[in-house]
C-alpha positions as YAML, in Angstrom:
chain: A
units: angstrom
residues:
- id: 1
  name: MET
  ca: [6.06, -6.96, -1.11]
- id: 2
  name: THR
  ca: [3.36, -6.41, 1.51]
- id: 3
  name: LEU
  ca: [1.48, -3.24, 2.24]
- id: 4
  name: GLU
  ca: [3.80, -2.50, 5.46]
- id: 5
  name: GLU
  ca: [7.02, -2.77, 3.50]
- id: 6
  name: VAL
  ca: [5.42, -0.22, 1.04]
- id: 7
  name: ILE
  ca: [4.75, 2.15, 3.88]
- id: 8
  name: ALA
  ca: [7.68, 1.62, 5.39]
- id: 9
  name: ARG
  ca: [9.79, 2.36, 2.01]
- id: 10
  name: LEU
  ca: [7.77, 5.66, 1.25]
- id: 11
  name: GLU
  ca: [8.00, 7.09, 4.96]
- id: 12
  name: GLU
  ca: [11.68, 6.38, 4.57]
- id: 13
  name: ALA
  ca: [12.00, 8.44, 1.01]
- id: 14
  name: ALA
  ca: [9.82, 11.22, 2.68]
- id: 15
  name: GLY
  ca: [12.22, 11.47, 5.68]
- id: 16
  name: ARG
  ca: [15.29, 11.88, 2.94]
- id: 17
  name: LEU
  ca: [13.03, 14.28, 0.55]
- id: 18
  name: ARG
  ca: [12.59, 16.31, 3.39]
- id: 19
  name: ALA
  ca: [15.95, 16.53, 4.67]
- id: 20
  name: GLY
  ca: [16.94, 18.52, 1.52]
- id: 21
  name: ALA
  ca: [20.27, 16.92, 1.33]
- id: 22
  name: LEU
  ca: [19.74, 14.80, -2.35]
- id: 23
  name: ALA
  ca: [20.61, 16.56, -5.56]
- id: 24
  name: PRO
  ca: [18.00, 17.11, -7.84]
- id: 25
  name: GLU
  ca: [18.88, 14.08, -10.15]
- id: 26
  name: GLU
  ca: [18.57, 11.60, -6.88]
- id: 27
  name: ALA
  ca: [15.53, 13.34, -5.55]
- id: 28
  name: ALA
  ca: [13.84, 12.85, -9.02]
- id: 29
  name: ALA
  ca: [15.12, 9.06, -9.04]
- id: 30
  name: LEU
  ca: [13.66, 8.60, -5.38]
- id: 31
  name: VAL
  ca: [10.33, 10.42, -6.70]
- id: 32
  name: GLU
  ca: [10.27, 7.43, -9.44]
- id: 33
  name: GLU
  ca: [10.87, 4.72, -6.90]
- id: 34
  name: CYS
  ca: [8.14, 6.22, -4.76]
- id: 35
  name: ALA
  ca: [5.67, 6.09, -7.79]
- id: 36
  name: LEU
  ca: [6.46, 2.58, -8.31]
- id: 37
  name: ALA
  ca: [6.40, 1.78, -4.67]
- id: 38
  name: ALA
  ca: [2.73, 3.43, -4.42]
- id: 39
  name: ALA
  ca: [1.88, 1.14, -7.67]
- id: 40
  name: GLU
  ca: [3.01, -1.88, -5.78]
- id: 41
  name: GLY
  ca: [0.79, -0.85, -2.77]
- id: 42
  name: SER
  ca: [-2.07, -0.21, -4.65]
- id: 43
  name: ALA
  ca: [-1.57, -3.50, -6.55]
- id: 44
  name: GLU
  ca: [-1.47, -5.45, -2.73]
- id: 45
  name: LEU
  ca: [-4.64, -3.45, -1.69]
- id: 46
  name: GLU
  ca: [-6.52, -4.64, -4.64]
- id: 47
  name: ARG
  ca: [-5.51, -8.25, -3.52]
- id: 48
  name: LEU
  ca: [-6.46, -7.67, -0.02]
- id: 49
  name: ALA
  ca: [-9.86, -6.34, -1.13]
- id: 50
  name: ARG
  ca: [-10.43, -9.25, -3.45]
- id: 51
  name: VAL
  ca: [-9.60, -11.49, -0.61]
- id: 52
  name: ALA
  ca: [-12.19, -9.97, 1.94]
- id: 53
  name: ALA
  ca: [-14.66, -9.94, -0.82]
- id: 54
  name: SER
  ca: [-14.68, -13.61, -1.08]
- id: 55
  name: ASP
  ca: [-14.31, -14.15, 2.79]
- id: 56
  name: ASP
  ca: [-17.34, -12.07, 3.03]
- id: 57
  name: ALA
  ca: [-19.57, -14.26, 0.87]
- id: 58
  name: PRO
  ca: [-22.42, -14.94, 3.68]
- id: 59
  name: THR
  ca: [-22.56, -18.84, 4.07]
- id: 60
  name: ALA
  ca: [-25.01, -18.86, 6.58]
- id: 61
  name: PRO
  ca: [-26.88, -15.88, 8.56]
- id: 62
  name: ALA
  ca: [-25.16, -14.84, 11.34]
- id: 63
  name: PRO
  ca: [-26.48, -15.86, 14.64]
- id: 64
  name: GLY
  ca: [-29.28, -13.84, 15.99]
- id: 65
  name: ARG
  ca: [-30.27, -12.66, 12.40]
- id: 66
  name: LEU
  ca: [-33.33, -13.32, 10.53]
- id: 67
  name: VAL
  ca: [-33.12, -14.54, 6.98]
...
């Protein structure tokens, strides 16, 4: 799941919770779904950070910079 999909899921869930139309059991289940989505989002952020860190490894000095 992409980070954008996680965000969309959480925003949709927040709207449903704010509406106040859910039964307590439904709200509790939705909160659990949010926790799972947040965990997926966290994993995706960690993956993106690892990719960015590996891309940041300098292979040559930047133009105009002294070593």
